[in-house]
C-alpha positions in Angstrom: 52.5 22.6 77.5 53.0 22.9 73.8 50.2 24.9 71.9 50.1 21.0 69.7 50.4 19.1 72.6 48.5 15.6 72.2 47.2 16.5 68.5 48.4 15.0 65.2 49.2 17.1 62.3 50.1 16.5 58.5 52.4 18.9 56.9 52.8 18.8 53.3 55.6 20.2 50.9 57.6 19.8 54.7 61.3 18.8 52.8 62.3 22.5 52.9 61.1 26.0 53.2 57.7 27.0 54.8 56.8 23.4 55.1 60.2 22.1 57.0 59.7 24.8 59.1 56.2 24.2 60.3 56.6 20.7 60.8 59.5 21.2 63.1 57.5 23.9 64.7 54.4 21.6 65.0 56.6 19.1 66.6 58.2 21.5 69.1 54.9 22.4 70.4 54.0 18.7 70.9 52.2 17.4 67.8 52.9 14.0 66.3 53.7 14.7 62.6 53.6 13.2 59.3 55.9 15.3 57.2 55.2 14.7 53.5 57.1 15.8 50.1 58.1 14.5 47.0 61.6 15.2 47.5 63.9 12.7 49.0 64.9 15.5 51.5 61.9 15.0 53.6 63.9 12.4 55.1 66.0 15.1 56.3 63.2 16.8 58.3 61.9 13.7 59.7 65.5 13.2 61.2 65.8 16.7 62.4 62.5 16.1 64.3 63.6 13.0 65.9 66.8 14.4 66.9 64.8 17.1 68.5 62.8 14.4 70.6 59.7 14.6 68.7 57.2 12.0 66.9 57.2 12.0 63.2 56.7 9.8 60.1 58.7 11.1 57.0 56.8 10.0 53.7 57.8 10.4 50.1 54.4 11.1 48.3 53.1 13.2 45.6 50.6 15.7 46.8 48.9 16.0 43.4 47.9 12.4 43.5 44.6 11.4 45.1 46.2 8.2 45.8 48.7 9.4 47.6 46.9 11.9 49.5 44.6 9.3 51.1 47.7 6.8 51.9 49.2 9.9 53.7 45.9 10.6 56.0 45.3 7.2 56.5 49.0 6.6 57.6 48.6 9.5 60.2 45.1 7.8 61.7 46.7 4.0 61.7 50.0 5.4 63.2 49.1 7.9 65.9 45.0 7.3 66.0 43.8 10.7 64.6 44.2 13.6 62.7 43.7 17.1 64.4 45.3 19.1 61.7 46.8 19.6 58.2 48.6 21.9 56.4 48.3 21.8 52.8 51.4 23.5 52.1 53.0 21.8 48.8 53.1 23.9 45.9 55.4 25.0 42.9 56.2 28.2 41.2 56.1 26.9 37.5 57.5 29.0 34.7 58.3 32.4 34.8 57.2 33.0 30.9 55.3 35.8 30.0 51.4 35.5 29.8 51.1 35.2 26.2 54.0 32.4 25.8 52.4 29.7 28.0 51.7 26.5 26.8 49.4 23.8 28.2 52.4 21.8 29.6 53.2 25.1 31.6 50.1 25.3 33.4 50.0 21.5 34.2 52.4 20.9 37.3 51.1 24.0 38.5 47.2 23.1 38.3 48.1 19.6 39.7 50.0 20.5 42.9 48.9 24.1 43.5 45.3 23.3 43.0 44.4 19.5 42.8 47.1 18.9 45.7 45.3 21.3 48.0 41.8 20.1 47.1 42.9 16.8 47.5 44.3 17.4 51.1 41.1 19.3 52.1 38.8 16.3 50.8 40.7 13.4 52.6 41.7 15.5 55.8 37.6 16.4 56.1 36.7 12.7 55.9 38.3 11.9 59.0 37.8 15.4 60.6 33.8 15.7 60.2 32.7 12.4 62.1 35.0 13.8 64.7 33.4 17.0 64.7 36.7 19.1 65.1 39.9 19.8 63.3 41.7 22.4 61.3 42.9 22.4 57.7 45.4 25.3 56.9 46.5 25.9 53.1 49.1 27.7 51.7 48.0 30.3 49.2 50.1 33.6 48.3 49.7 37.5 48.1 50.0 36.6 44.1 46.5 35.2 44.6 45.1 38.7 45.8 46.9 41.0 43.5 49.5 41.3 40.7 52.7 40.9 42.2 55.0 40.0 38.9 54.6 36.4 39.6 53.5 34.0 36.4 49.8 33.9 35.4 49.6 30.2 36.1 50.9 30.4 39.8 49.0 33.6 40.7 45.7 31.8 39.4 46.5 28.8 41.4 46.8 30.8 44.7 43.5 32.8 43.7 42.2 29.4 43.4 43.3 28.2 46.9 41.6 31.5 48.4 38.4 30.9 46.8 38.2 27.0 47.6 38.9 28.0 51.6 36.1 30.4 51.7 33.6 28.1 49.9 34.5 25.2 51.6 34.3 27.0 54.8 30.6 27.0 54.4 30.4 23.5 53.4 32.1 22.7 56.6 29.5 24.8 58.6 28.1 23.0 61.7 31.1 20.5 62.0 33.5 22.4 64.0 36.0 22.1 61.5 37.9 25.1 60.3 39.8 26.2 57.2 42.2 28.9 56.3 44.6 30.0 54.1 47.9 32.0 54.5 48.8 34.2 52.1 52.9 34.6 52.3 54.6 37.5 50.7 58.2 37.4 49.7 59.8 34.7 51.8 63.0 33.6 51.3 63.0 29.6 50.4 64.1 27.2 47.8 61.6 28.7 45.4 62.2 32.3 45.6 66.2 31.6 45.9 66.5 32.8 42.4 65.4 36.0 43.2 67.4 36.8 46.3 70.5 35.3 44.0 69.8 37.6 41.3 69.8 40.6 43.9 72.9 39.3 45.2 74.4 39.6 41.8 73.5 43.0 41.2 74.2 44.4 44.8 70.7 45.2 45.7 70.1 42.6 48.3 69.7 45.1 50.7 66.6 46.5 48.9 64.4 43.4 48.5 61.3 43.9 50.4 61.7 47.7 50.6 58.2 48.5 49.3 57.1 46.9 52.4 56.1 48.7 55.5 58.5 46.4 57.4 60.9 46.7 54.5 62.2 43.3 54.5 61.4 40.0 53.1 60.2 37.3 55.5 61.5 34.1 56.8 60.0 30.4 56.6 59.7 30.5 60.6 57.5 33.6 60.7 54.9 31.8 58.4 55.0 28.6 60.5 54.2 30.5 63.2 51.0 31.8 61.5 49.9 28.1 60.3 50.6 26.9 64.0 48.4 29.5 65.4 45.8 28.3 62.7 46.2 25.1 63.3 46.1 25.1 67.0 43.0 25.8 69.4 44.6 29.5 69.5 42.5 30.0 66.4 39.4 28.5 67.4 37.2 31.3 66.0 39.1 31.9 62.7 37.6 30.1 59.5 37.5 31.1 56.1 40.0 33.8 56.1 43.3 34.3 53.9 45.5 35.7 56.3 48.5 37.7 54.7 51.9 37.6 56.2 53.6 39.8 54.0 55.6 42.4 55.9 52.4 44.7 55.0 52.7 45.0 51.4 49.0 44.2 50.8 47.8 46.7 53.4 47.9 49.3 50.6 49.0 50.5 47.1 52.8 50.8 47.5 53.8 54.0 48.3 57.0 54.3 46.4 57.8 58.3 47.5 58.0 56.6 51.2 60.9 54.4 50.2 64.0 55.9 51.7 67.4 54.9 51.0 68.5 53.3 54.7 
């Protein structure tokens, strides 16, 4: 039996990358999935799940809109009867401008999607889960929210906010049997990070991507999806309030540059 058999899950940011991989995996493990994104490619995710025999509703919605988020949660309950898990994965990378050149506009969409979008997912999932006294909320943060990684100030600050929000909400949910956790991906090859891989390819240094990680490579969306599945399923039943780094070991230490040898 699948690890999400009989459960209903919402996955945001599911048109591509980590969200798409997670929606596909949740469905393959037996969940009825509401796959959500503001990009039209969300329909492709829905078709892929249907083709594999899964149950899915693909919805176009904006994670930064509370009304849209409430509509998504209500749809999950109306169409599938309940809500057992939500993966609040939708996020944007924003600008790459240096810190002292940022404008209010550079911050706004990052705050709206990465912080408010996660909060709205938490708020509206909890209103369904708390009365049932069970459920799992998973949020995508980043190792950029833990340490300086070269990411922009708005992105890094937004992901630090997600980690802190998860920790605070875990205590607000005390006694409800509703769990909440964050995943902190390292460098994962997705549409959001495509420019990094493209630039490395152009320079002939693609084989050096991830070289300061103990695993010495970048990650794949499916590896983050596997962590999300663990936290969303009953396998993670004694885990809450945590920020799980899935980063090839990068945050396990200050990188030891002298240990990086040619391969």
